[in-house]
N, CA, C and O of each residue as an XYZ file, in Angstrom:
564
protein
N      70.989    278.085     13.965
C      69.980    278.092     13.122
C      69.213    276.979     14.016
O      69.603    275.998     14.650
N      67.562    277.749     13.712
C      66.962    276.841     14.659
C      66.594    275.330     14.260
O      65.878    274.721     15.055
N      66.945    274.793     13.308
C      67.257    273.703     12.948
C      67.953    273.055     13.473
O      67.796    271.844     13.321
N      68.606    273.341     13.987
C      70.160    272.536     14.684
C      69.333    272.038     15.781
O      69.047    270.843     15.862
N      68.888    273.021     16.736
C      67.593    273.150     17.847
C      67.195    271.585     17.964
O      67.431    270.725     18.812
N      66.336    271.598     16.479
C      65.017    270.516     16.404
C      65.820    269.395     16.199
O      65.461    268.352     16.745
N      66.920    269.399     15.464
C      67.716    268.066     14.911
C      68.069    267.641     16.856
O      67.760    266.568     17.374
N      68.651    268.624     17.468
C      69.306    268.109     18.446
C      68.344    267.519     19.677
O      68.778    266.848     20.614
N      67.272    267.816     19.528
C      66.031    267.079     20.451
C      65.699    265.658     19.651
O      65.550    264.664     20.361
N      65.586    265.525     18.342
C      65.798    264.155     17.896
C      66.833    263.248     18.037
O      66.764    262.048     18.301
N      67.781    263.934     17.838
C      69.426    263.409     18.284
C      69.084    262.782     19.739
O      69.094    261.564     19.564
N      68.834    263.017     20.885
C      68.709    263.128     21.876
C      67.759    262.048     22.183
O      67.994    261.054     22.870
N      66.730    262.338     21.631
C      65.329    261.261     21.781
C      66.061    259.749     20.926
O      66.126    258.685     21.541
N      66.432    259.842     19.851
C      66.626    258.297     19.227
C      68.254    258.015     18.741
O      68.583    256.854     18.500
N      69.219    259.085     18.615
C      70.137    258.077     18.817
C      71.113    258.255     19.823
O      71.731    257.223     20.087
N      71.467    259.376     20.534
C      72.091    258.925     22.058
C      71.196    258.383     22.804
O      71.828    257.756     23.655
N      70.092    258.258     22.983
C      69.777    257.031     23.518
C      68.248    256.584     23.034
O      67.681    257.433     22.346
N      67.590    255.497     23.274
C      66.511    255.112     22.865
C      65.923    254.445     23.451
O      66.258    253.558     24.236
N      64.680    254.909     23.037
C      63.499    254.224     24.209
C      63.016    252.777     23.727
O      63.311    252.466     22.573
N      62.399    251.993     24.398
C      62.701    250.781     24.612
C      61.162    250.182     24.739
O      60.928    250.273     25.945
N      60.033    249.633     24.115
C      59.073    249.420     23.787
C      58.864    247.771     24.200
O      59.648    247.011     23.632
N      58.116    247.302     24.910
C      58.085    245.842     24.828
C      59.238    244.849     25.069
O      59.120    243.650     24.820
N      60.769    245.610     25.749
C      61.520    245.114     25.781
C      62.420    244.987     24.108
O      63.315    244.183     23.848
N      61.917    245.898     23.304
C      62.783    246.067     21.652
C      63.351    247.323     22.071
O      62.564    247.971     22.762
N      64.656    247.968     21.840
C      64.977    249.250     21.049
C      63.741    249.488     19.793
O      63.146    248.817     18.950
N      63.808    250.957     20.311
C      63.498    251.650     19.008
C      64.759    252.353     18.649
O      65.582    252.856     19.414
N      64.770    252.280     16.898
C      66.114    253.159     17.001
C      65.385    253.657     15.256
O      64.415    253.253     14.615
N      66.266    254.526     15.049
C      66.136    254.624     13.244
C      66.957    254.412     12.180
O      68.078    254.415     12.689
N      67.088    254.217     10.930
C      67.788    254.149      9.734
C      68.926    255.440     10.152
O      68.828    256.603     10.543
N      70.213    254.337      9.764
C      71.039    255.300     10.217
C      71.404    255.814      8.681
O      72.507    256.343      8.548
N      70.597    255.702      7.572
C      70.665    256.541      6.282
C      70.772    257.826      6.635
O      69.857    258.372      7.253
N      71.900    258.479      6.292
C      71.938    260.130      6.118
C      71.966    260.511      4.965
O      72.390    259.857      4.012
N      71.404    261.880      4.930
C      70.718    262.476      3.950
C      72.131    263.494      3.736
O      73.198    263.292      4.317
N      71.908    264.460      2.909
C      73.248    264.768      1.965
C      74.107    266.083      3.173
O      75.288    266.432      3.152
N      72.888    266.601      4.205
C      73.548    267.132      5.263
C      74.491    266.542      6.558
O      75.157    266.973      7.499
N      74.124    265.401      6.014
C      74.880    264.167      7.494
C      74.245    264.002      8.352
O      74.672    263.343      9.299
N      72.806    264.610      8.357
C      71.444    264.430      9.183
C      70.679    263.262      9.099
O      70.989    262.944      7.951
N      69.959    262.448      9.445
C      69.169    261.090      9.317
C      67.825    261.489      8.076
O      67.200    262.548      8.129
N      67.648    260.725      7.327
C      66.692    260.732      6.854
C      65.867    260.920      7.535
O      65.440    262.075      7.528
N      65.267    260.019      8.382
C      64.355    259.927      9.547
C      64.158    261.089     10.207
O      63.094    261.640     10.489
N      64.901    261.308     10.357
C      64.606    263.276     10.763
C      64.118    264.310      9.922
O      63.341    265.137     10.399
N      64.537    264.387      8.501
C      64.187    265.317      7.646
C      62.109    264.709      7.411
O      61.145    265.335      6.969
N      62.206    263.608      7.838
C      60.871    263.015      7.387
C      59.810    263.745      8.579
O      58.707    264.290      8.536
N      60.806    263.422      9.641
C      59.452    264.341     11.077
C      59.505    265.408     10.556
O      58.372    265.853     10.373
N      60.490    266.225     10.131
C      60.340    267.707     10.239
C      60.041    268.469      9.327
O      59.895    269.682      9.476
N      59.921    267.896      8.339
C      59.371    268.504      6.728
C      57.900    268.208      6.168
O      57.138    267.438      6.753
N      57.679    268.652      5.390
C      56.474    268.177      4.756
C      56.879    268.315      3.329
O      57.709    269.114      2.895
N      56.115    267.342      2.576
C      55.768    267.137      1.020
C      55.789    265.796      0.455
O      55.915    264.734      1.065
N      55.657    265.980     -0.718
C      55.203    264.607     -1.466
C      56.279    263.862     -1.647
O      56.304    262.688     -1.278
N      57.412    264.524     -2.305
C      58.256    263.757     -2.790
C      59.964    264.222     -1.865
O      60.412    265.368     -1.850
N      60.594    263.092     -1.233
C      61.512    263.491     -0.540
C      62.541    264.605     -0.442
O      62.765    265.174      0.626
N      63.174    264.912     -1.601
C      63.911    265.468     -2.400
C      63.172    266.945     -2.448
O      63.933    267.802     -2.897
N      62.109    267.346     -2.157
C      61.531    268.507     -2.953
C      60.559    268.653     -0.808
O      59.667    269.421     -0.448
N      60.940    268.098     -0.387
C      60.577    267.986      1.564
C      60.539    269.529      1.656
O      61.245    270.091      0.820
N      59.832    270.351      2.536
C      60.503    271.840      3.275
C      59.700    271.645      4.676
O      58.581    271.312      5.067
N      61.040    272.084      5.225
C      60.839    272.239      7.039
C      59.609    272.954      7.152
O      59.276    274.009      6.612
N      58.757    271.942      8.228
C      57.258    272.819      8.662
C      57.040    273.182     10.229
O      56.765    272.225     10.952
N      57.077    273.689     10.467
C      56.778    274.397     11.639
C      56.030    274.047     12.654
O      56.345    274.336     13.809
N      54.829    273.308     12.312
C      54.078    272.311     13.215
C      54.884    270.912     13.660
O      55.061    270.379     14.755
N      55.263    270.593     12.386
C      55.929    269.608     12.427
C      57.424    269.895     13.253
O      57.489    269.159     14.238
N      58.040    270.344     13.175
C      59.162    270.974     14.236
C      59.019    270.599     15.611
O      59.541    269.760     16.345
N      57.623    272.018     15.795
C      57.347    271.965     17.066
C      56.955    270.708     17.959
O      56.791    270.626     19.176
N      56.874    269.885     17.086
C      56.196    268.272     17.330
C      57.343    267.267     17.407
O      57.035    266.079     17.324
N      59.238    267.753     17.628
C      59.905    266.975     17.135
C      60.014    265.906     18.590
O      60.829    264.987     18.677
N      59.218    266.194     19.436
C      59.544    265.342     20.901
C      58.466    264.902     21.016
O      58.234    264.357     22.095
N      57.614    264.932     20.219
C      56.337    263.987     20.480
C      56.150    262.108     20.218
O      55.502    261.170     20.683
N      56.978    262.324     19.380
C      57.500    260.774     19.223
C      58.007    259.940     20.279
O      57.649    258.782     20.498
N      58.835    260.581     20.897
C      60.120    259.376     21.770
C      58.739    259.589     22.998
O      58.190    258.591     23.465
N      58.342    260.915     23.375
C      57.193    261.235     24.636
C      55.857    260.064     24.550
O      55.438    259.449     25.531
N      55.327    259.934     23.155
C      54.218    258.882     23.143
C      54.960    257.579     22.835
O      54.081    256.730     22.688
N      56.091    257.056     22.679
C      56.586    255.774     22.996
C      56.381    255.646     24.891
O      55.924    254.685     25.509
N      56.702    256.471     25.242
C      57.286    256.378     26.850
C      55.731    256.544     27.327
O      55.461    256.063     28.427
N      54.988    257.001     26.802
C      53.570    257.358     27.585
C      52.947    255.566     27.654
O      52.600    254.949     28.661
N      52.981    255.006     25.982
C      52.556    253.648     25.584
C      53.313    252.759     26.503
O      52.928    251.594     26.399
N      54.410    252.956     27.499
C      55.656    251.934     28.318
C      54.756    251.865     29.616
O      54.204    250.921     30.181
N      54.813    253.119     29.857
C      53.952    253.380     31.204
C      52.541    253.315     31.307
O      51.916    253.747     32.275
N      52.027    252.765     30.291
C      50.430    252.192     29.864
C      49.968    253.384     30.273
O      49.182    253.266     31.213
N      50.180    254.608     29.885
C      48.971    255.767     30.431
C      47.822    255.816     28.985
O      48.066    255.747     27.781
N      46.386    255.978     29.814
C      45.308    255.913     28.904
C      45.214    256.855     27.747
O      44.414    256.651     26.834
N      46.119    258.009     27.775
C      45.733    258.763     26.703
C      46.817    258.127     25.341
O      47.190    259.098     24.683
N      47.211    257.218     24.954
C      48.228    256.569     23.964
C      47.082    255.141     23.434
O      46.381    254.480     24.201
N      47.173    255.001     22.179
C      46.548    253.859     22.190
C      47.467    253.129     20.993
O      48.079    253.930     20.285
N      47.647    251.651     20.666
C      48.304    251.050     19.641
C      47.699    250.243     18.907
O      46.859    249.629     19.565
N      47.726    249.948     17.844
C      47.366    248.466     17.121
C      48.082    248.150     15.828
O      48.056    248.899     14.851
N      48.616    247.186     15.871
C      49.230    246.488     14.762
C      48.378    247.315     13.200
O      47.252    247.763     12.984
N      49.731    247.167     12.343
C      49.101    247.366     10.731
C      49.931    246.617      9.843
O      51.087    246.196      9.861
N      49.097    246.592      9.172
C      50.157    245.725      7.614
C      50.311    246.630      6.792
O      49.244    246.973      6.282
N      51.505    247.365      6.314
C      51.621    248.060      5.149
C      52.453    247.935      4.647
O      53.475    248.125      5.307
N      52.639    247.521      3.095
C      53.980    247.590      1.949
C      54.760    246.207      2.849
O      55.855    246.271      3.407
N      53.701    244.802      2.784
C      54.008    243.745      3.121
C      54.747    244.221      4.281
O      55.628    243.362      4.317
N      54.967    244.929      5.162
C      55.680    245.341      6.310
C      54.829    245.306      7.886
O      53.965    246.168      8.048
N      55.065    244.399      8.916
C      54.331    244.694     10.308
C      54.863    245.924     10.820
O      56.025    246.255     11.057
N      53.386    246.750     10.984
C      54.003    248.169     11.330
C      53.190    248.125     12.870
O      52.272    247.337     13.097
N      53.691    249.083     13.828
C      53.062    249.418     14.967
C      52.255    250.954     14.797
O      53.076    251.850     14.606
N      51.134    251.327     14.822
C      50.883    252.449     15.148
C      50.202    252.946     16.506
O      49.306    252.322     17.073
N      50.784    254.238     16.983
C      50.325    254.726     17.975
C      50.256    256.143     18.091
O      50.992    257.101     17.853
N      48.948    255.910     18.604
C      48.448    257.674     18.662
C      47.464    258.500     19.936
O      46.852    258.167     20.951
N      47.601    259.095     19.573
C      46.888    259.908     20.962
C      45.371    259.311     21.058
O      45.020    258.578     20.133
N      44.662    259.514     21.867
C      43.611    258.998     22.391
C      42.191    259.496     21.447
O      41.186    258.814     21.246
N      42.477    260.933     20.944
C      41.657    261.255     19.726
C      42.253    261.218     18.369
O      41.993    261.912     17.387
N      43.061    260.310     18.519
C      43.580    259.890     17.196
C      44.181    261.456     16.019
O      44.082    261.534     14.795
N      44.723    262.403     16.921
C      45.126    263.730     16.389
C      46.226    263.730     16.035
O      46.499    264.634     15.246
N      47.264    262.850     16.383
C      49.023    262.487     16.152
C      48.813    260.914     16.253
O      47.938    260.199     16.743
N      50.068    260.683     15.534
C      50.198    259.169     15.371
C      51.349    258.585     14.955
O      51.667    258.760     13.779
N      52.020    257.953     15.633
C      53.558    257.585     15.370
C      53.452    255.846     14.605
O      52.684    254.915     14.849
N      54.399    255.961     13.791
C      54.683    255.236     13.023
C      55.593    253.794     13.081
O      56.611    253.935     12.403
N      55.521    252.770     13.557
C      56.966    252.015     13.924
C      57.101    250.771     12.845
O      56.158    250.162     12.340
N      57.876    250.647     12.720
C      58.134    249.283     11.591
C      58.672    248.417     12.778
O      59.623    248.710     13.503
N      57.931    247.355     12.839
C      57.941    246.028     13.833
C      58.800    244.581     13.495
O      58.549    243.426     13.151
N      59.535    245.113     13.702
C      61.210    243.920     13.492
C      61.186    242.419     14.509
O      60.560    242.215     15.549
N      62.051    241.582     13.807
C      61.740    240.709     15.095
C      62.617    241.189     16.612
O      62.245    241.011     17.772
N      63.654    241.724     16.202
C      64.869    242.580     17.232
C      64.545    243.828     17.527
O      65.110    244.246     18.537
N      63.746    244.659     16.931
C      63.528    246.352     17.525
C      62.658    246.800     16.545
O      62.185    246.045     15.696
N      62.442    247.872     16.608
C      61.345    248.719     15.946
C      61.844    249.468     15.589
O      62.599    249.990     16.410
N      61.829    250.151     14.020
C      62.678    251.435     13.427
C      61.101    252.203     13.448
O      59.959    251.755     13.347
N      61.673    253.598     13.633
C      60.507    255.189     13.542
C      60.496    255.066     12.412
O      61.448    254.451     11.932
N      59.650    255.480     11.671
C      59.068    255.715     10.357
C      58.436    256.802      9.981
O      58.697    257.279      8.877
N      57.609    257.324     10.709
C      57.106    258.616     10.940
C      56.307    259.138     12.025
O      56.217    258.596     13.127
N      55.742    260.183     11.687
C      55.057    260.858     13.111
C      53.980    262.437     12.254
O      54.373    263.243     11.411
N      53.002    262.360     12.740
C      52.537    263.174     12.314
C      50.966    263.649     12.809
O      50.143    262.778     13.086
N      50.630    265.064     12.895
C      49.621    265.531     12.805
C      48.547    264.793     11.795
O      48.698    264.600     10.588
N      46.991    264.298     12.935
C      46.449    263.693     11.945
C      44.877    265.047     11.620
O      43.794    264.855     12.174
N      45.041    265.905     10.962
C      44.405    267.056     10.941
C      42.799    266.643     10.583
O      41.841    267.112     11.196
N      42.668    265.407      9.167
C      41.207    265.641      8.791
C      40.085    264.576      9.684
O      40.204    263.415     10.076
N      39.399    265.196      9.746
C      38.837    263.906     11.157
C      37.964    262.933     10.195
O      37.185    262.131     10.709
N      38.054    262.987      9.329
C      38.100    261.862      8.800
C      39.224    260.648      8.755
O      38.871    259.484      8.946
N      40.547    260.986      8.500
C      41.554    260.023      8.997
C      41.530    259.687     10.464
O      41.804    258.594     10.959
N      41.130    260.883     11.142
C      40.854    260.542     12.520
C      40.070    259.402     12.813
O      40.325    258.517     13.630
N      39.204    259.498     12.153
C      38.105    258.453     12.356
C      38.146    257.252     11.550
O      37.170    256.502     11.556
N      39.382    256.935     10.717
C      39.672    255.914     10.335
C      40.621    255.164     11.161
O      40.461    253.956     11.338
N      41.751    255.910     11.756
C      42.333    255.108     12.472
C      41.611    254.909     13.941
O      41.995    253.945     14.602
N      40.876    255.521     14.336
C      39.830    255.105     15.563
C      39.333    253.726     14.962
O      39.516    252.757     15.699
N      38.783    253.508     13.839
C      38.197    252.077     13.526
C      39.388    251.184     13.400
O      39.133    249.992     13.576
N      40.240    251.392     13.218
C      41.535    250.490     12.670
C      41.410    250.249     14.465
O      41.026    249.162     14.896
N      41.671    251.050     15.123
C      41.998    250.577     16.666
C      40.827    250.006     17.753
O      41.111    249.281     18.706
N      39.957    250.301     17.547
C      38.533    249.877     17.433
C      38.512    247.985     17.039
O      38.346    247.053     17.825
N      38.690    247.962     15.919
C      39.038    246.635     14.922
C      40.050    245.499     15.690
O      39.785    244.297     15.734
N      41.218    246.100     16.264
C      42.045    245.430     16.270
C      42.173    245.476     18.196
O      43.088    244.800     18.667
N      41.564    245.999     18.865
C      40.906    245.893     20.594
C      39.961    244.863     20.340
O      40.344    243.892     20.992
N      39.082    244.624     19.819
C      38.424    243.269     19.731
C      39.018    241.841     19.544
O      38.583    240.807     20.051
N      40.421    242.020     18.471
C      40.838    240.511     18.311
C      41.749    240.249     18.950
O      42.203    239.105     18.939
């Protein structure tokens, strides 16, 4: 089944091997869903408001390798990737985005590691502009 191939890529990028960012591992919560796959995988590959009713989304599945590639590009200091800190729900986050802010990766910043929270295409120009302003504000400080 095609979802198995998508999961295989996610597994290779975040379970079998892990990216390292600033000397800290980037991992995923090992909480499993009912089918034995990590909840974070389902969050990356599906779309919907409520976790229980999310459905596989072709665009998200096509881009399952992008979070790892963007993390690796940031480590390599490629100019196509931006990063900035963000505070969400009393948690410190690190947001990584393509330079046009069309795709973002959100990591929870823990004292000893990072956790992959989500990644998605940013379709709305207004939302892209918001991310750009956040990055510009962070770059000034």
